DRENPAGU-93565 format. One record per residue (C-alpha): x, y, z; residue in three letters; residue number from 1. Coordinates in nm, 2 decimals. Example, Ala and Ser with C-alpha at 12.3 -4.5 7.8 and 13.67 -1.06 7.14 Angstrom:
! residues 2
+--------+--------+--------+------+-----+
:     xx :     yy :     zz : code : pos :
+--------+--------+--------+------+-----+
:   1.23 :  -0.45 :   0.78 :  ala :   1 :
:   1.37 :  -0.11 :   0.71 :  ser :   2 :
+--------+--------+--------+------+-----+
END
This chain:
! residues 361
+--------+--------+--------+------+-----+
:     xx :     yy :     zz : code : pos :
+--------+--------+--------+------+-----+
:   9.79 :   4.22 :  -3.29 :  unk :   1 :
:   9.78 :   4.38 :  -3.63 :  unk :   2 :
:   9.62 :   4.69 :  -3.79 :  unk :   3 :
:   9.33 :   4.66 :  -4.02 :  unk :   4 :
:   9.16 :   4.95 :  -4.19 :  unk :   5 :
:   9.29 :   5.19 :  -3.92 :  unk :   6 :
:   9.19 :   4.99 :  -3.62 :  unk :   7 :
:   9.36 :   4.74 :  -3.40 :  unk :   8 :
:   9.26 :   4.37 :  -3.43 :  unk :   9 :
:   9.34 :   4.12 :  -3.16 :  unk :  10 :
:   9.47 :   3.77 :  -3.23 :  unk :  11 :
:   9.12 :   3.63 :  -3.26 :  unk :  12 :
:   9.04 :   3.90 :  -3.52 :  unk :  13 :
:   8.81 :   4.09 :  -3.30 :  unk :  14 :
:   8.80 :   4.47 :  -3.33 :  unk :  15 :
:   8.96 :   4.66 :  -3.05 :  unk :  16 :
:   8.81 :   5.00 :  -3.00 :  unk :  17 :
:   9.04 :   5.27 :  -2.89 :  unk :  18 :
:   8.84 :   5.57 :  -2.77 :  unk :  19 :
:   8.92 :   5.90 :  -2.61 :  unk :  20 :
:   8.73 :   6.16 :  -2.41 :  unk :  21 :
:   8.51 :   6.39 :  -2.62 :  unk :  22 :
:   8.34 :   6.11 :  -2.82 :  unk :  23 :
:   7.97 :   6.04 :  -2.78 :  unk :  24 :
:   7.90 :   6.39 :  -2.64 :  unk :  25 :
:   7.53 :   6.34 :  -2.65 :  unk :  26 :
:   7.56 :   6.07 :  -2.38 :  unk :  27 :
:   7.79 :   6.28 :  -2.17 :  unk :  28 :
:   7.56 :   6.58 :  -2.19 :  unk :  29 :
:   7.27 :   6.36 :  -2.09 :  unk :  30 :
:   7.46 :   6.26 :  -1.78 :  unk :  31 :
:   7.53 :   6.63 :  -1.71 :  unk :  32 :
:   7.16 :   6.71 :  -1.72 :  unk :  33 :
:   7.09 :   6.44 :  -1.46 :  unk :  34 :
:   6.94 :   6.18 :  -1.69 :  unk :  35 :
:   6.98 :   5.81 :  -1.71 :  unk :  36 :
:   7.17 :   5.62 :  -1.97 :  unk :  37 :
:   7.08 :   5.26 :  -2.02 :  unk :  38 :
:   7.31 :   4.99 :  -2.15 :  unk :  39 :
:   7.16 :   4.64 :  -2.14 :  unk :  40 :
:   7.06 :   4.60 :  -1.78 :  unk :  41 :
:   7.29 :   4.88 :  -1.66 :  unk :  42 :
:   7.15 :   5.22 :  -1.57 :  unk :  43 :
:   7.40 :   5.49 :  -1.48 :  unk :  44 :
:   7.28 :   5.81 :  -1.31 :  unk :  45 :
:   7.43 :   6.15 :  -1.29 :  unk :  46 :
:   7.49 :   6.08 :  -0.92 :  unk :  47 :
:   7.74 :   5.81 :  -1.01 :  unk :  48 :
:   7.92 :   6.02 :  -1.27 :  unk :  49 :
:   7.92 :   6.39 :  -1.16 :  unk :  50 :
:   8.10 :   6.57 :  -0.88 :  unk :  51 :
:   7.79 :   6.79 :  -0.84 :  unk :  52 :
:   7.63 :   6.50 :  -0.65 :  unk :  53 :
:   7.81 :   6.62 :  -0.34 :  unk :  54 :
:   7.76 :   7.00 :  -0.39 :  unk :  55 :
:   7.52 :   6.99 :  -0.09 :  unk :  56 :
:   7.79 :   7.10 :   0.15 :  unk :  57 :
:   7.85 :   6.76 :   0.30 :  unk :  58 :
:   8.20 :   6.68 :   0.39 :  unk :  59 :
:   8.35 :   6.34 :   0.40 :  unk :  60 :
:   8.28 :   6.28 :   0.77 :  unk :  61 :
:   7.91 :   6.35 :   0.71 :  unk :  62 :
:   7.90 :   6.12 :   0.41 :  unk :  63 :
:   8.09 :   5.85 :   0.60 :  unk :  64 :
:   7.86 :   5.86 :   0.90 :  unk :  65 :
:   7.56 :   5.88 :   0.68 :  unk :  66 :
:   7.68 :   5.58 :   0.48 :  unk :  67 :
:   7.75 :   5.37 :   0.78 :  unk :  68 :
:   7.43 :   5.47 :   0.96 :  unk :  69 :
:   7.27 :   5.13 :   0.92 :  unk :  70 :
:   7.57 :   4.95 :   1.07 :  unk :  71 :
:   7.62 :   5.20 :   1.35 :  unk :  72 :
:   7.24 :   5.21 :   1.43 :  unk :  73 :
:   7.23 :   4.83 :   1.46 :  unk :  74 :
:   7.53 :   4.84 :   1.70 :  unk :  75 :
:   7.45 :   5.15 :   1.91 :  unk :  76 :
:   7.08 :   5.06 :   1.95 :  unk :  77 :
:   7.17 :   4.72 :   2.09 :  unk :  78 :
:   7.44 :   4.87 :   2.32 :  unk :  79 :
:   7.19 :   5.13 :   2.45 :  unk :  80 :
:   6.94 :   4.85 :   2.53 :  unk :  81 :
:   7.20 :   4.64 :   2.71 :  unk :  82 :
:   7.37 :   4.89 :   2.93 :  unk :  83 :
:   7.09 :   5.12 :   3.03 :  unk :  84 :
:   7.03 :   5.09 :   3.40 :  unk :  85 :
:   7.22 :   4.76 :   3.42 :  unk :  86 :
:   7.55 :   4.67 :   3.58 :  unk :  87 :
:   7.81 :   4.50 :   3.36 :  unk :  88 :
:   7.77 :   4.13 :   3.44 :  unk :  89 :
:   7.86 :   3.81 :   3.25 :  unk :  90 :
:   7.53 :   3.80 :   3.07 :  unk :  91 :
:   7.56 :   4.16 :   2.95 :  unk :  92 :
:   7.91 :   4.10 :   2.83 :  unk :  93 :
:   7.80 :   3.79 :   2.63 :  unk :  94 :
:   7.51 :   3.98 :   2.48 :  unk :  95 :
:   7.74 :   4.27 :   2.38 :  unk :  96 :
:   7.97 :   4.01 :   2.21 :  unk :  97 :
:   7.68 :   3.86 :   2.02 :  unk :  98 :
:   7.57 :   4.21 :   1.90 :  unk :  99 :
:   7.92 :   4.26 :   1.75 :  unk : 100 :
:   7.92 :   3.92 :   1.59 :  unk : 101 :
:   7.58 :   3.99 :   1.43 :  unk : 102 :
:   7.73 :   4.31 :   1.29 :  unk : 103 :
:   7.99 :   4.09 :   1.11 :  unk : 104 :
:   8.29 :   4.22 :   1.31 :  unk : 105 :
:   8.40 :   3.86 :   1.35 :  unk : 106 :
:   8.43 :   3.63 :   1.65 :  unk : 107 :
:   8.78 :   3.73 :   1.74 :  unk : 108 :
:   8.72 :   4.10 :   1.72 :  unk : 109 :
:   8.39 :   4.07 :   1.91 :  unk : 110 :
:   8.57 :   3.88 :   2.19 :  unk : 111 :
:   8.85 :   4.14 :   2.20 :  unk : 112 :
:   8.61 :   4.43 :   2.23 :  unk : 113 :
:   8.40 :   4.26 :   2.49 :  unk : 114 :
:   8.71 :   4.18 :   2.70 :  unk : 115 :
:   8.82 :   4.54 :   2.68 :  unk : 116 :
:   8.48 :   4.66 :   2.79 :  unk : 117 :
:   8.48 :   4.42 :   3.08 :  unk : 118 :
:   8.83 :   4.51 :   3.20 :  unk : 119 :
:   8.80 :   4.70 :   3.53 :  unk : 120 :
:   8.43 :   4.75 :   3.48 :  unk : 121 :
:   8.28 :   4.42 :   3.59 :  unk : 122 :
:   7.98 :   4.45 :   3.81 :  unk : 123 :
:   7.98 :   4.83 :   3.76 :  unk : 124 :
:   7.74 :   5.06 :   3.57 :  unk : 125 :
:   7.87 :   5.17 :   3.23 :  unk : 126 :
:   7.73 :   5.43 :   3.00 :  unk : 127 :
:   7.64 :   5.39 :   2.63 :  unk : 128 :
:   7.91 :   5.64 :   2.53 :  unk : 129 :
:   8.17 :   5.46 :   2.74 :  unk : 130 :
:   8.10 :   5.14 :   2.56 :  unk : 131 :
:   8.11 :   5.32 :   2.22 :  unk : 132 :
:   8.44 :   5.48 :   2.30 :  unk : 133 :
:   8.60 :   5.14 :   2.39 :  unk : 134 :
:   8.45 :   4.99 :   2.07 :  unk : 135 :
:   8.59 :   5.27 :   1.86 :  unk : 136 :
:   8.94 :   5.24 :   2.02 :  unk : 137 :
:   8.96 :   4.86 :   1.98 :  unk : 138 :
:   8.83 :   4.87 :   1.62 :  unk : 139 :
:   9.08 :   5.14 :   1.53 :  unk : 140 :
:   9.37 :   4.93 :   1.67 :  unk : 141 :
:   9.27 :   4.65 :   1.43 :  unk : 142 :
:   9.22 :   4.88 :   1.13 :  unk : 143 :
:   9.52 :   5.12 :   1.17 :  unk : 144 :
:   9.78 :   4.88 :   1.04 :  unk : 145 :
:   9.59 :   4.81 :   0.72 :  unk : 146 :
:   9.48 :   5.17 :   0.63 :  unk : 147 :
:   9.71 :   5.25 :   0.35 :  unk : 148 :
:   9.69 :   5.49 :   0.05 :  unk : 149 :
:   9.73 :   5.35 :  -0.30 :  unk : 150 :
:  10.08 :   5.47 :  -0.39 :  unk : 151 :
:  10.15 :   5.52 :  -0.76 :  unk : 152 :
:  10.51 :   5.44 :  -0.81 :  unk : 153 :
:  10.68 :   5.72 :  -1.01 :  unk : 154 :
:  10.92 :   5.49 :  -1.18 :  unk : 155 :
:  10.64 :   5.28 :  -1.34 :  unk : 156 :
:  10.54 :   5.40 :  -1.69 :  unk : 157 :
:  10.26 :   5.33 :  -1.67 :  unk : 158 :
:  10.16 :   5.21 :  -1.32 :  unk : 159 :
:   9.94 :   4.91 :  -1.39 :  unk : 160 :
:   9.64 :   4.83 :  -1.17 :  unk : 161 :
:   9.46 :   4.50 :  -1.22 :  unk : 162 :
:   9.11 :   4.52 :  -1.07 :  unk : 163 :
:   8.93 :   4.20 :  -0.97 :  unk : 164 :
:   8.61 :   4.11 :  -0.80 :  unk : 165 :
:   8.28 :   3.91 :  -0.84 :  unk : 166 :
:   8.01 :   4.04 :  -1.07 :  unk : 167 :
:   7.79 :   4.29 :  -0.89 :  unk : 168 :
:   8.06 :   4.40 :  -0.64 :  unk : 169 :
:   8.08 :   4.75 :  -0.79 :  unk : 170 :
:   8.41 :   4.68 :  -0.96 :  unk : 171 :
:   8.35 :   4.87 :  -1.29 :  unk : 172 :
:   8.20 :   5.17 :  -1.10 :  unk : 173 :
:   8.50 :   5.17 :  -0.87 :  unk : 174 :
:   8.74 :   5.18 :  -1.17 :  unk : 175 :
:   8.55 :   5.48 :  -1.30 :  unk : 176 :
:   8.57 :   5.67 :  -0.96 :  unk : 177 :
:   8.93 :   5.58 :  -0.92 :  unk : 178 :
:   9.00 :   5.71 :  -1.27 :  unk : 179 :
:   8.82 :   6.04 :  -1.18 :  unk : 180 :
:   9.03 :   6.07 :  -0.86 :  unk : 181 :
:   9.36 :   6.01 :  -1.05 :  unk : 182 :
:   9.25 :   6.26 :  -1.32 :  unk : 183 :
:   9.19 :   6.53 :  -1.05 :  unk : 184 :
:   9.54 :   6.46 :  -0.93 :  unk : 185 :
:   9.67 :   6.55 :  -1.28 :  unk : 186 :
:   9.74 :   6.19 :  -1.39 :  unk : 187 :
:   9.68 :   6.06 :  -1.74 :  unk : 188 :
:   9.48 :   5.74 :  -1.73 :  unk : 189 :
:   9.41 :   5.46 :  -1.97 :  unk : 190 :
:   9.13 :   5.21 :  -1.91 :  unk : 191 :
:   9.10 :   4.85 :  -2.04 :  unk : 192 :
:   8.75 :   4.70 :  -2.05 :  unk : 193 :
:   8.86 :   4.35 :  -1.97 :  unk : 194 :
:   8.53 :   4.22 :  -1.85 :  unk : 195 :
:   8.43 :   4.10 :  -2.20 :  unk : 196 :
:   8.16 :   3.87 :  -2.08 :  unk : 197 :
:   7.93 :   4.15 :  -1.99 :  unk : 198 :
:   7.86 :   4.41 :  -2.26 :  unk : 199 :
:   7.71 :   4.64 :  -2.00 :  unk : 200 :
:   8.04 :   4.65 :  -1.82 :  unk : 201 :
:   8.22 :   4.77 :  -2.13 :  unk : 202 :
:   7.95 :   5.04 :  -2.20 :  unk : 203 :
:   7.96 :   5.16 :  -1.84 :  unk : 204 :
:   8.34 :   5.19 :  -1.86 :  unk : 205 :
:   8.32 :   5.39 :  -2.18 :  unk : 206 :
:   8.09 :   5.64 :  -2.02 :  unk : 207 :
:   8.33 :   5.67 :  -1.73 :  unk : 208 :
:   8.62 :   5.73 :  -1.98 :  unk : 209 :
:   8.42 :   6.02 :  -2.13 :  unk : 210 :
:   8.35 :   6.18 :  -1.80 :  unk : 211 :
:   8.71 :   6.14 :  -1.67 :  unk : 212 :
:   8.91 :   6.22 :  -1.98 :  unk : 213 :
:   9.06 :   5.87 :  -1.98 :  unk : 214 :
:   9.13 :   5.68 :  -2.30 :  unk : 215 :
:   8.99 :   5.33 :  -2.32 :  unk : 216 :
:   9.06 :   5.01 :  -2.50 :  unk : 217 :
:   8.75 :   4.79 :  -2.55 :  unk : 218 :
:   8.66 :   4.50 :  -2.77 :  unk : 219 :
:   8.35 :   4.31 :  -2.87 :  unk : 220 :
:   8.16 :   4.09 :  -2.63 :  unk : 221 :
:   8.36 :   3.77 :  -2.57 :  unk : 222 :
:   8.69 :   3.92 :  -2.69 :  unk : 223 :
:   9.02 :   3.80 :  -2.55 :  unk : 224 :
:   9.07 :   4.00 :  -2.23 :  unk : 225 :
:   9.45 :   3.93 :  -2.23 :  unk : 226 :
:   9.48 :   4.07 :  -2.58 :  unk : 227 :
:   9.30 :   4.38 :  -2.47 :  unk : 228 :
:   9.53 :   4.42 :  -2.17 :  unk : 229 :
:   9.83 :   4.39 :  -2.40 :  unk : 230 :
:   9.69 :   4.65 :  -2.64 :  unk : 231 :
:   9.60 :   4.87 :  -2.35 :  unk : 232 :
:   9.96 :   4.86 :  -2.21 :  unk : 233 :
:  10.10 :   4.93 :  -2.55 :  unk : 234 :
:   9.87 :   5.23 :  -2.60 :  unk : 235 :
:   9.93 :   5.36 :  -2.25 :  unk : 236 :
:  10.30 :   5.36 :  -2.32 :  unk : 237 :
:  10.27 :   5.53 :  -2.65 :  unk : 238 :
:  10.05 :   5.80 :  -2.51 :  unk : 239 :
:  10.26 :   5.86 :  -2.20 :  unk : 240 :
:   9.98 :   5.75 :  -1.96 :  unk : 241 :
:  10.07 :   5.75 :  -1.59 :  unk : 242 :
:   9.82 :   5.48 :  -1.49 :  unk : 243 :
:   9.67 :   5.18 :  -1.67 :  unk : 244 :
:   9.36 :   5.03 :  -1.50 :  unk : 245 :
:   9.25 :   4.69 :  -1.62 :  unk : 246 :
:   8.90 :   4.56 :  -1.55 :  unk : 247 :
:   8.84 :   4.18 :  -1.54 :  unk : 248 :
:   8.56 :   3.93 :  -1.54 :  unk : 249 :
:   8.42 :   3.82 :  -1.20 :  unk : 250 :
:   8.30 :   3.46 :  -1.26 :  unk : 251 :
:   8.38 :   3.29 :  -0.94 :  unk : 252 :
:   8.14 :   3.01 :  -1.02 :  unk : 253 :
:   8.39 :   2.91 :  -1.29 :  unk : 254 :
:   8.71 :   2.92 :  -1.08 :  unk : 255 :
:   8.92 :   2.73 :  -1.32 :  unk : 256 :
:   8.83 :   2.96 :  -1.61 :  unk : 257 :
:   8.88 :   3.27 :  -1.40 :  unk : 258 :
:   9.22 :   3.16 :  -1.28 :  unk : 259 :
:   9.33 :   3.08 :  -1.64 :  unk : 260 :
:   9.21 :   3.41 :  -1.77 :  unk : 261 :
:   9.37 :   3.62 :  -1.49 :  unk : 262 :
:   9.69 :   3.42 :  -1.53 :  unk : 263 :
:   9.69 :   3.49 :  -1.90 :  unk : 264 :
:   9.63 :   3.86 :  -1.85 :  unk : 265 :
:   9.93 :   3.89 :  -1.62 :  unk : 266 :
:  10.15 :   3.68 :  -1.85 :  unk : 267 :
:  10.09 :   3.88 :  -2.16 :  unk : 268 :
:  10.14 :   4.21 :  -1.98 :  unk : 269 :
:  10.47 :   4.09 :  -1.84 :  unk : 270 :
:  10.59 :   4.05 :  -2.20 :  unk : 271 :
:  10.59 :   4.43 :  -2.22 :  unk : 272 :
:  10.67 :   4.50 :  -1.85 :  unk : 273 :
:  10.81 :   4.23 :  -1.63 :  unk : 274 :
:  10.70 :   4.42 :  -1.32 :  unk : 275 :
:  10.33 :   4.45 :  -1.42 :  unk : 276 :
:  10.08 :   4.45 :  -1.26 :  unk : 277 :
:  10.20 :   4.68 :  -0.99 :  unk : 278 :
:   9.88 :   4.66 :  -0.79 :  unk : 279 :
:   9.60 :   4.40 :  -0.78 :  unk : 280 :
:   9.29 :   4.55 :  -0.62 :  unk : 281 :
:   9.00 :   4.33 :  -0.50 :  unk : 282 :
:   8.67 :   4.51 :  -0.49 :  unk : 283 :
:   8.43 :   4.38 :  -0.23 :  unk : 284 :
:   8.06 :   4.45 :  -0.18 :  unk : 285 :
:   7.99 :   4.51 :   0.19 :  unk : 286 :
:   7.63 :   4.38 :   0.16 :  unk : 287 :
:   7.75 :   4.02 :   0.12 :  unk : 288 :
:   7.88 :   4.02 :   0.48 :  unk : 289 :
:   8.07 :   3.70 :   0.57 :  unk : 290 :
:   8.08 :   3.58 :   0.21 :  unk : 291 :
:   8.34 :   3.85 :   0.15 :  unk : 292 :
:   8.58 :   3.62 :   0.35 :  unk : 293 :
:   8.56 :   3.34 :   0.09 :  unk : 294 :
:   8.60 :   3.60 :  -0.19 :  unk : 295 :
:   8.93 :   3.73 :  -0.04 :  unk : 296 :
:   9.05 :   3.37 :   0.00 :  unk : 297 :
:   8.97 :   3.28 :  -0.36 :  unk : 298 :
:   9.11 :   3.59 :  -0.53 :  unk : 299 :
:   9.42 :   3.58 :  -0.32 :  unk : 300 :
:   9.48 :   3.23 :  -0.47 :  unk : 301 :
:   9.39 :   3.33 :  -0.83 :  unk : 302 :
:   9.52 :   3.69 :  -0.85 :  unk : 303 :
:   9.77 :   3.77 :  -0.58 :  unk : 304 :
:   9.56 :   4.05 :  -0.43 :  unk : 305 :
:   9.77 :   4.34 :  -0.29 :  unk : 306 :
:   9.49 :   4.56 :  -0.16 :  unk : 307 :
:   9.12 :   4.59 :  -0.09 :  unk : 308 :
:   8.84 :   4.83 :  -0.18 :  unk : 309 :
:   8.51 :   4.80 :   0.01 :  unk : 310 :
:   8.20 :   4.93 :  -0.17 :  unk : 311 :
:   7.83 :   4.97 :  -0.08 :  unk : 312 :
:   7.88 :   5.04 :   0.29 :  unk : 313 :
:   7.58 :   5.27 :   0.27 :  unk : 314 :
:   7.35 :   4.98 :   0.17 :  unk : 315 :
:   7.40 :   4.75 :   0.46 :  unk : 316 :
:   7.41 :   4.70 :   0.84 :  unk : 317 :
:   7.70 :   4.46 :   0.79 :  unk : 318 :
:   7.98 :   4.72 :   0.75 :  unk : 319 :
:   8.16 :   4.54 :   1.04 :  unk : 320 :
:   8.29 :   4.29 :   0.78 :  unk : 321 :
:   8.57 :   4.52 :   0.70 :  unk : 322 :
:   8.70 :   4.49 :   1.05 :  unk : 323 :
:   8.68 :   4.11 :   1.03 :  unk : 324 :
:   8.87 :   4.11 :   0.70 :  unk : 325 :
:   9.14 :   4.34 :   0.85 :  unk : 326 :
:   9.19 :   4.11 :   1.14 :  unk : 327 :
:   9.20 :   3.79 :   0.94 :  unk : 328 :
:   9.40 :   3.89 :   0.62 :  unk : 329 :
:   9.59 :   4.21 :   0.72 :  unk : 330 :
:   9.57 :   4.32 :   0.35 :  unk : 331 :
:   9.59 :   4.70 :   0.29 :  unk : 332 :
:   9.26 :   4.87 :   0.26 :  unk : 333 :
:   9.30 :   5.15 :   0.01 :  unk : 334 :
:   8.94 :   5.29 :  -0.04 :  unk : 335 :
:   8.59 :   5.26 :   0.08 :  unk : 336 :
:   8.27 :   5.36 :  -0.09 :  unk : 337 :
:   7.96 :   5.50 :   0.09 :  unk : 338 :
:   7.74 :   5.62 :  -0.20 :  unk : 339 :
:   7.69 :   5.66 :  -0.57 :  unk : 340 :
:   7.87 :   6.00 :  -0.60 :  unk : 341 :
:   8.21 :   6.01 :  -0.75 :  unk : 342 :
:   8.34 :   6.16 :  -0.43 :  unk : 343 :
:   8.18 :   5.88 :  -0.22 :  unk : 344 :
:   8.49 :   5.66 :  -0.29 :  unk : 345 :
:   8.76 :   5.79 :  -0.06 :  unk : 346 :
:   9.09 :   5.68 :   0.09 :  unk : 347 :
:   9.04 :   5.46 :   0.40 :  unk : 348 :
:   9.10 :   5.62 :   0.73 :  unk : 349 :
:   9.10 :   5.38 :   1.03 :  unk : 350 :
:   9.00 :   5.63 :   1.30 :  unk : 351 :
:   8.71 :   5.79 :   1.11 :  unk : 352 :
:   8.57 :   5.44 :   1.02 :  unk : 353 :
:   8.60 :   5.32 :   1.38 :  unk : 354 :
:   8.42 :   5.62 :   1.52 :  unk : 355 :
:   8.16 :   5.61 :   1.26 :  unk : 356 :
:   8.08 :   5.24 :   1.30 :  unk : 357 :
:   8.06 :   5.30 :   1.68 :  unk : 358 :
:   7.81 :   5.58 :   1.63 :  unk : 359 :
:   8.04 :   5.86 :   1.77 :  unk : 360 :
:   8.04 :   6.22 :   1.64 :  unk : 361 :
+--------+--------+--------+------+-----+
END
């Protein structure tokens, strides 16, 4: 890195933009008025950027149950059809198990729940609510051990978060929402636009930086992501940032290239801080269902994932995949997303999720 005409230049002589909140006010004002801002193929609405999205009086429970409505409806509707005016026989138990498998809870979880429902109730009439209660209880048992807040270690200056995930998972938007949450907690945040293969990702992150008050380090398309991460960590230290969040490319189709890039990002940051990154968050799109399992496997190998964020739970009937992931990998689940609003990304609560997915109030 060296300075050239007042700007930082990376080792490949590509400009590194260092921006702060308050720039490009026209764009920020457009967002505040509820407009769209287009960057390439990315359209970012006021709903995704503004707290006023949730000024309708909805609390988190209402947003969670609303977001998981497709998943819970597919499960509860099938449960109602199966148990109404029927005794719990072998065929009914098998059908219940199939319902849970179709909802992507996983074979092991479905078997566990079906066994719990059958226990002491075989050849007896059971109610829909009784089955839902058992489902919620068993799902909560699986989720409770992995429900964990993202703890920002006070002795890390800054606390470095590396965010990974495939393209389209909601990774960049999640970073923006996380930055907004950290800013509300009074933390100073620096962002690194490390997904340099998608110009839209960089532009989207710039808008989030303007809305959240975070500074951002960004380069030209195709710039060296590791160089940006290094500059970002330098800047975060100089400015006394509490948290540094690094976006990354999500090209799983080029696993060798992705592995090499992630390894380089970590390696160069360790030159400044041997303990960095302090957290590696994998962002998963709930709509991909069982494909999320292979994503966790791959990113565990390439990035050493320390925690999960599940997005787009409001756009699918396959929200049960989070239960399957918890049972299989036992990785901490830090946040879930159930909508476009900035407050629709919230810390994961096992009991609330279990009751919502079972269709309980």
